[in-house]
C-alpha positions as CSV (number, residue, x, y, z in Angstrom):
1,M,-16.0,-11.8,-3.6
2,P,-12.8,-10.3,-5.0
3,Q,-9.7,-10.5,-2.9
4,V,-7.7,-7.5,-1.8
5,K,-5.4,-6.8,-4.7
6,I,-3.5,-3.7,-3.4
7,I,-0.6,-4.2,-1.1
8,A,0.7,-1.0,0.4
9,K,4.4,-1.4,1.2
10,N,6.5,1.3,2.8
11,F,9.5,2.8,1.2
12,M,12.0,0.4,2.7
13,D,10.1,-2.5,1.2
14,M,10.8,-1.0,-2.1
15,V,14.5,-0.5,-1.3
16,A,14.8,-4.1,-0.1
17,S,13.4,-5.3,-3.5
18,L,16.3,-3.7,-5.4
19,P,19.1,-6.0,-6.8
20,A,22.2,-6.3,-4.5
21,I,24.4,-4.3,-6.9
22,K,22.0,-1.3,-6.8
23,L,21.6,-1.5,-3.0
24,D,25.4,-1.3,-2.6
25,L,25.4,1.8,-4.9
26,L,22.7,3.4,-2.7
27,Y,24.7,2.8,0.4
28,R,27.5,5.1,-0.9
29,N,25.2,7.9,0.1
30,Q,25.4,8.8,3.8
31,F,21.9,10.1,4.0
32,I,20.5,7.0,2.6
33,C,22.4,5.0,5.2
34,E,20.8,7.2,7.9
35,A,17.3,6.8,6.4
36,I,17.8,3.0,6.4
37,L,18.8,3.1,10.1
38,R,15.8,5.2,11.0
39,S,13.4,2.7,9.3
40,L,14.7,-0.4,11.1
41,P,12.9,-2.0,14.0
42,P,14.3,-1.0,17.5
43,L,16.2,-4.2,18.0
44,A,17.7,-4.1,14.5
45,K,18.9,-0.5,15.2
46,K,20.6,-1.8,18.3
47,Y,22.4,-4.6,16.4
48,V,23.6,-2.1,13.8
49,L,24.9,0.5,16.3
50,Q,26.6,-2.2,18.5
51,M,28.3,-3.7,15.4
52,L,29.2,-0.4,13.8
53,Y,32.8,-0.5,14.9
54,I,33.2,-4.3,14.9
55,D,35.0,-5.4,11.7
56,I,34.8,-9.1,12.4
57,P,31.8,-11.4,11.9
58,I,29.5,-11.9,15.0
59,T,28.0,-15.3,15.6
60,S,24.3,-15.8,15.9
61,K,24.8,-17.0,19.5
62,S,26.5,-13.8,20.4
63,L,23.7,-11.7,19.0
64,Q,21.1,-13.6,21.1
65,E,23.1,-12.8,24.2
66,W,22.1,-9.2,23.7
67,L,18.4,-10.2,24.0
68,L,16.0,-10.0,26.9
69,A,14.2,-13.3,27.8
70,D,11.1,-12.5,25.8
71,G,12.8,-11.1,22.7
72,S,13.2,-14.2,20.5
73,S,10.3,-13.2,18.1
74,K,11.7,-9.6,17.8
75,H,15.1,-11.0,17.1
76,K,13.9,-13.0,14.1
77,V,12.0,-9.9,12.7
78,A,15.2,-7.8,13.2
79,I,17.5,-10.3,11.5
80,D,15.1,-10.9,8.6
81,R,14.8,-7.1,8.0
82,L,18.6,-6.6,8.1
83,I,19.2,-9.4,5.7
84,Q,16.5,-8.2,3.3
85,L,18.1,-4.7,3.1
86,R,21.6,-6.3,2.8
87,V,22.7,-4.4,5.9
88,F,23.7,-7.8,7.3
89,E,25.8,-10.1,5.2
90,V,25.3,-13.8,6.2
91,I,28.4,-16.0,6.4
92,D,27.4,-19.6,6.7
93,R,29.9,-21.8,8.4
94,K,29.7,-25.5,9.2
95,K,29.2,-25.1,12.9
96,E,27.3,-21.7,13.2
97,T,25.9,-18.9,11.2
98,T,27.7,-15.5,11.5
99,Y,26.7,-12.0,10.5
100,K,28.7,-9.0,9.4
101,L,27.7,-5.4,8.5
102,N,27.7,-4.5,4.8
103,S,31.1,-2.8,4.4
104,T,29.8,0.0,2.2
105,F,26.9,0.7,4.6
106,Q,29.2,0.5,7.7
107,T,31.9,2.9,6.3
108,N,29.4,5.6,5.2
109,L,27.3,5.4,8.4
110,R,30.4,5.8,10.5
111,K,31.4,8.9,8.5
112,H,27.9,10.3,8.8
113,M,27.7,9.8,12.6
114,I,31.1,11.3,13.2
115,S,31.0,14.3,10.9
116,G,27.5,14.6,9.7
117,G,26.5,14.9,6.1
118,I,26.1,17.7,3.5
119,L,23.0,17.6,1.4
120,P,23.6,18.0,-2.3
121,R,21.7,21.3,-2.1
122,E,21.4,24.1,0.4
123,P,18.3,26.3,1.1
124,M,18.1,29.5,-1.0
125,P,18.6,32.8,0.8
126,Q,15.5,34.8,1.7
127,S,16.8,37.8,-0.3
128,V,16.2,35.7,-3.4
129,T,12.9,33.9,-2.5
130,A,11.3,36.8,-0.6
131,R,8.2,35.6,1.3
132,L,7.7,31.9,1.5
133,P,4.5,30.1,2.6
134,T,4.1,29.6,6.4
135,S,3.9,26.1,7.8
136,E,0.1,26.3,8.0
137,E,-0.2,27.5,4.4
138,L,2.1,24.7,3.2
139,D,0.0,22.1,5.1
140,A,-3.2,23.5,3.6
141,Y,-1.6,23.4,0.1
142,A,-0.5,19.7,0.6
143,H,-3.9,18.8,1.8
144,E,-5.7,20.6,-1.0
145,Q,-3.4,19.0,-3.7
146,W,-3.9,15.5,-2.3
147,E,-7.7,15.9,-2.1
148,C,-7.7,17.2,-5.7
149,F,-5.7,14.2,-6.7
150,L,-8.2,11.8,-5.1
151,L,-11.2,13.6,-6.4
152,Q,-9.7,13.4,-9.9
153,L,-9.5,9.7,-9.3
154,I,-13.2,9.4,-8.2
155,S,-14.5,11.6,-11.0
156,S,-12.7,14.3,-13.1
157,G,-15.9,16.3,-13.1
158,Q,-16.0,16.5,-9.3
159,A,-12.7,18.3,-8.7
160,E,-13.4,21.9,-7.6
161,K,-10.6,23.3,-9.7
162,S,-9.2,22.4,-13.0
163,T,-6.5,19.8,-12.8
164,S,-3.5,19.3,-15.1
165,F,-1.9,16.1,-14.0
166,S,1.2,15.0,-15.9
167,S,1.2,12.1,-18.3
168,S,3.2,10.1,-15.7
169,M,0.5,10.5,-13.1
170,M,-2.3,9.7,-15.6
171,R,-0.4,6.5,-16.5
172,I,-0.4,5.5,-12.9
173,F,-4.2,6.1,-12.8
174,Q,-4.6,3.8,-15.7
175,R,-2.2,1.2,-14.4
176,G,-4.8,-0.5,-12.3
177,L,-7.0,2.2,-10.6
178,L,-9.0,3.2,-13.6
179,R,-10.2,1.5,-16.7
180,Q,-11.6,3.0,-19.9
181,R,-13.4,1.3,-22.8
182,D,-14.0,2.8,-26.2
183,K,-15.7,6.2,-26.0
184,E,-16.7,5.6,-22.4
185,A,-15.7,7.8,-19.4
186,P,-12.9,6.3,-17.2
187,R,-14.3,4.2,-14.3
188,L,-12.7,3.0,-11.1
189,T,-11.5,-0.6,-11.0
190,E,-11.9,-2.9,-8.0
191,S,-8.4,-1.9,-6.9
192,G,-9.4,1.8,-7.4
193,F,-12.3,1.5,-4.9
194,Q,-10.0,-0.3,-2.5
195,F,-7.3,2.4,-2.9
196,L,-9.8,5.1,-1.8
197,L,-10.4,3.4,1.6
198,M,-6.7,3.2,2.5
199,D,-5.2,5.7,4.9
200,T,-3.2,8.6,3.4
201,N,0.2,7.0,4.0
202,A,-0.8,3.7,2.4
203,Q,-2.2,5.6,-0.6
204,L,1.1,7.6,-0.9
205,W,3.2,4.5,-0.9
206,Y,1.1,2.8,-3.5
207,I,1.4,5.9,-5.8
208,I,5.1,6.3,-5.3
209,R,5.7,2.6,-5.9
210,E,3.7,2.6,-9.1
211,Y,5.4,5.9,-10.2
212,I,8.8,4.4,-9.8
213,S,7.8,1.2,-11.7
214,N,6.3,3.3,-14.5
215,S,9.5,5.5,-14.7
216,E,11.7,2.4,-14.9
217,E,9.7,1.3,-17.9
218,Q,10.4,4.7,-19.5
219,G,14.2,4.1,-19.1
220,V,14.8,5.9,-15.8
221,D,16.9,4.1,-13.2
222,Q,14.8,2.9,-10.3
223,A,17.7,3.2,-7.8
224,D,18.3,6.9,-8.8
225,L,14.7,7.8,-8.1
226,I,14.6,6.0,-4.7
227,A,17.9,7.7,-3.8
228,F,16.4,11.1,-4.7
229,L,13.2,10.5,-2.7
230,L,15.3,9.4,0.4
231,E,17.4,12.5,0.1
232,L,14.2,14.6,-0.2
233,S,13.1,13.3,3.2
234,F,16.1,15.1,4.8
235,H,15.2,18.5,3.4
236,T,13.6,21.1,5.7
237,P,9.9,21.6,5.2
238,G,9.1,25.2,4.2
239,E,12.6,26.0,2.9
240,A,13.2,26.8,-0.7
241,Y,15.7,24.8,-2.9
242,S,16.7,25.8,-6.3
243,L,15.6,23.7,-9.3
244,D,18.9,24.4,-11.0
245,T,20.6,21.9,-8.5
246,L,18.5,19.0,-10.0
247,T,19.2,16.7,-12.9
248,D,16.7,16.4,-15.8
249,D,15.2,13.2,-14.3
250,Q,14.9,14.8,-10.8
251,T,13.3,18.0,-12.3
252,T,10.7,15.8,-14.0
253,M,10.0,14.0,-10.8
254,I,9.7,17.2,-8.7
255,K,7.0,18.5,-11.1
256,D,5.1,15.2,-10.7
257,L,5.5,15.2,-6.9
258,A,4.0,18.7,-6.9
259,D,0.8,17.2,-8.3
260,L,0.6,15.0,-5.2
261,G,1.3,17.9,-2.8
262,L,4.8,16.6,-1.7
263,V,6.4,19.8,-2.9
264,K,5.3,23.3,-3.9
265,L,6.8,25.0,-6.9
266,Q,7.4,28.7,-7.1
267,K,9.0,31.0,-9.6
268,G,10.9,34.3,-9.0
269,R,12.1,36.9,-11.5
270,K,15.2,34.9,-12.4
271,E,15.2,31.6,-10.5
272,S,12.7,28.8,-9.7
273,W,12.6,26.7,-6.6
274,F,10.7,23.9,-4.8
275,I,9.5,23.8,-1.2
276,P,9.1,20.4,0.5
277,T,6.0,19.8,2.5
278,K,5.7,17.4,5.5
279,L,4.5,14.7,3.1
280,A,7.9,14.7,1.4
281,T,10.0,14.9,4.6
282,N,8.1,12.0,6.1
283,L,8.8,9.7,3.2
284,S,11.2,7.5,5.1
285,V,8.8,7.1,8.0
286,S,7.3,3.6,8.4
287,L,3.6,3.0,7.6
288,T,3.2,1.7,11.1
289,D,4.2,5.0,12.7
290,S,1.1,6.1,14.5
291,S,2.3,9.7,14.9
292,S,1.5,10.3,11.2
293,R,-2.2,9.3,11.6
294,K,-4.7,12.0,10.9
295,Q,-7.5,12.8,13.3
296,G,-10.7,10.9,12.7
297,F,-14.1,12.4,11.9
298,V,-16.7,9.5,11.8
299,V,-19.2,8.5,14.4
300,V,-21.3,5.4,13.8
301,E,-24.3,4.6,16.0
302,T,-25.8,1.3,16.9
303,N,-28.8,2.1,14.7
304,F,-26.4,2.3,11.6
305,R,-26.7,6.1,11.5
306,M,-23.4,7.8,10.6
307,Y,-22.2,11.3,11.3
308,A,-19.0,12.6,9.7
309,Y,-17.7,15.9,11.2
310,S,-16.1,17.2,8.1
311,S,-16.5,19.9,5.4
312,S,-14.4,18.0,2.9
313,K,-16.0,17.1,-0.4
314,L,-13.5,14.2,-0.7
315,H,-14.7,12.7,2.6
316,C,-18.3,12.9,1.4
317,E,-17.5,11.1,-1.9
318,I,-15.5,8.4,-0.1
319,L,-18.4,7.7,2.3
320,R,-20.8,7.4,-0.7
321,L,-18.8,4.4,-1.7
322,F,-20.4,2.3,1.0
323,A,-23.0,4.4,2.8
324,R,-26.1,6.4,1.9
325,V,-25.4,10.1,2.3
326,E,-28.6,11.9,3.2
327,Y,-27.5,15.5,3.6
328,Q,-24.4,17.6,4.1
329,L,-24.2,20.7,6.3
330,P,-21.2,23.1,6.3
331,N,-19.3,20.9,8.8
332,L,-21.3,17.7,9.1
333,I,-22.2,14.8,6.8
334,V,-25.2,12.7,7.8
335,G,-25.9,9.3,6.4
336,A,-26.6,5.7,7.1
337,I,-25.0,2.3,6.4
338,T,-27.7,0.3,4.6
339,K,-27.9,-3.1,3.0
340,E,-28.3,-1.6,-0.4
341,S,-25.3,0.7,-0.1
342,L,-23.1,-2.1,1.1
343,Y,-24.2,-4.4,-1.7
344,N,-23.2,-1.7,-4.1
345,A,-19.8,-1.4,-2.4
346,F,-19.3,-5.2,-2.5
347,E,-20.1,-5.3,-6.2
348,N,-17.5,-2.6,-6.8
349,G,-14.8,-4.8,-5.2
350,I,-14.7,-3.3,-1.7
351,T,-14.7,-5.9,1.1
352,A,-16.4,-5.8,4.5
353,G,-13.0,-5.9,6.2
354,Q,-11.9,-2.7,4.4
355,I,-15.0,-0.8,5.3
356,V,-14.7,-1.8,9.0
357,T,-11.0,-0.9,9.0
358,F,-11.8,2.5,7.4
359,L,-14.5,3.3,10.0
360,Q,-12.1,2.3,12.8
361,Q,-9.1,4.2,11.5
362,N,-11.2,7.4,11.0
363,A,-13.3,7.2,14.2
364,H,-13.9,10.6,15.8
365,P,-11.6,11.2,18.8
366,R,-14.7,11.1,21.1
367,V,-15.4,7.5,20.1
368,A,-11.9,6.4,19.1
369,E,-10.9,6.0,22.8
370,K,-13.7,3.5,23.3
371,L,-13.4,-0.2,22.6
372,P,-14.8,-1.0,20.2
373,S,-14.8,2.4,18.4
374,V,-17.4,1.1,15.9
375,P,-20.4,-0.7,17.5
376,E,-20.0,-4.5,17.3
377,N,-23.6,-5.0,16.0
378,V,-22.7,-2.8,13.0
379,T,-19.4,-4.5,12.2
380,D,-20.9,-7.9,12.6
381,Q,-23.9,-7.0,10.3
382,I,-21.5,-5.6,7.6
383,R,-19.7,-8.9,7.5
384,L,-22.9,-10.9,7.5
385,W,-24.3,-8.9,4.5
386,E,-21.0,-9.7,2.7
387,T,-21.5,-13.4,3.4
388,D,-25.0,-13.2,1.9
389,L,-23.3,-12.8,-1.5
390,N,-21.0,-15.8,-0.9
391,R,-23.7,-18.4,-0.3
392,V,-23.5,-20.0,-3.7
393,E,-20.2,-21.1,-5.3
394,M,-20.2,-21.6,-9.0
395,T,-18.3,-24.7,-10.2
396,P,-18.1,-25.7,-13.9
397,A,-19.5,-29.3,-14.1
398,H,-21.0,-32.0,-16.3
399,F,-24.1,-34.1,-15.6
400,Y,-24.1,-37.9,-16.3
401,D,-27.1,-40.2,-16.4
402,E,-28.6,-43.2,-18.4
403,F,-25.8,-45.6,-17.3
404,P,-26.2,-49.0,-19.0
405,S,-25.8,-50.9,-15.7
406,R,-25.2,-50.3,-12.0
407,D,-21.7,-51.8,-12.3
408,V,-20.8,-49.1,-14.8
409,F,-22.3,-46.4,-12.7
410,E,-20.5,-47.5,-9.5
411,A,-17.2,-47.8,-11.4
412,A,-17.7,-44.3,-12.8
413,S,-18.6,-43.0,-9.4
414,D,-15.4,-44.5,-7.8
415,F,-13.3,-43.1,-10.7
416,A,-14.6,-39.6,-10.2
417,R,-14.2,-39.8,-6.4
418,M,-10.6,-41.1,-6.9
419,H,-9.8,-38.0,-9.0
420,N,-11.4,-35.7,-6.4
421,G,-14.0,-34.7,-9.1
422,L,-17.3,-36.0,-7.8
423,L,-19.7,-33.2,-6.8
424,W,-23.0,-35.0,-6.4
425,E,-24.5,-38.5,-7.1
426,D,-27.9,-40.1,-6.9
427,A,-27.2,-43.9,-6.6
428,K,-30.9,-44.8,-6.8
429,K,-31.5,-43.2,-10.2
430,M,-27.8,-43.6,-11.3
431,R,-27.1,-40.0,-11.9
432,M,-24.0,-37.9,-11.0
433,V,-22.3,-34.5,-11.5
434,V,-18.6,-34.2,-11.8
435,K,-16.1,-31.3,-12.2
436,A,-15.5,-30.1,-15.7
437,E,-11.8,-30.5,-15.2
438,I,-12.1,-34.3,-15.2
439,H,-14.7,-34.5,-18.0
440,M,-12.2,-35.7,-20.6
441,L,-10.8,-38.4,-18.2
442,M,-14.4,-39.5,-17.4
443,R,-15.2,-39.9,-21.1
444,E,-12.1,-42.0,-21.7
445,H,-13.0,-44.2,-18.7
446,L,-16.6,-44.7,-19.8
447,R,-15.5,-45.6,-23.4
448,G,-13.2,-48.2,-21.9
449,Q,-16.1,-49.6,-19.9
450,N,-18.3,-49.9,-23.0
451,K,-15.7,-52.0,-24.9
């Protein structure tokens, strides 16, 4: 079976992967320093705040004195994260390791905490923008755009409205989620099927990460894009911000983000503006933040029947990836998890673990409180049906027989065993099977025996 290929990292994992020089440039922006602070584990936040006004290195032993008795594992996670983000600079001395806050980060975070920061752009007055979308309308817009985006991925013919995704977005599709052969319609790859079963936050991080990588290949600075996205997370949802305050690269990015539902673009008589949605303002939130989880909608019974309380066409198409959908009512999808539907999913690269995780994460509130939220006999059977496909392992090999003597056979058997290449032998009939990777060595050995 194919292994999981998609790794959904959060925004701060992307920041941590930047070169040291670019990280130091990012830390000149006070809002980015605050975004970094927000993203840290609780213990790491404590270390930063306690060391904010300490200008001398702190020993590792001193840091551990701030811990509770059971906090050693959390301490290691916190230190590792701070070092990855270059918030901590490690000073190795002969006797003991010491830590010091990054001076650029420390200076700008101090300024931000004392005087606050000023965003590079202010909301436009209502006299210019007139009526703006309400919070509910903006949420509905973001949801509709994201569903349209995913439906476009599943099949361009299934989107309910015409889509005009930018070339940047289409390159991301083709980067690993879709494949297209000569004169054939685009098809989902194994990674594409896996992507559809991720939760919304994980999907968002994957797209953002691929978008930034793709933009860098087009000559746009990766650090500038990350800085802009982090700044965007401090804008107020529902407020209008003028497009004239953006650079050319930022304007291009805003138009691409509108495809994903992160911002809504509007145009007045003279000016144009963008309105951030909650998806944009939550960009610096960690993937592990449970408050951003959506409400579940799936109920699975012990007889493998499945009921999805949703009117979303996207939910129906995602469920078809691994289940047999029997009929759809205005607010209910009824189906069943069958051996045939799961085999089809496994052949497309979806794993049993991903299906079980999807059902658990999207369990209806009535069953989500139960343990387990998906019946154990169902999850066990899904995993068992996956193992059915893994019973035979294919290994390239060569078959040897007609040895001139038993001594030659036994010497060859010992030689293959010594090189960890013997797969099977029949000592009575002097036959053996060895791995293809040692075939040439085996031939040379046998030639030497015949001389």
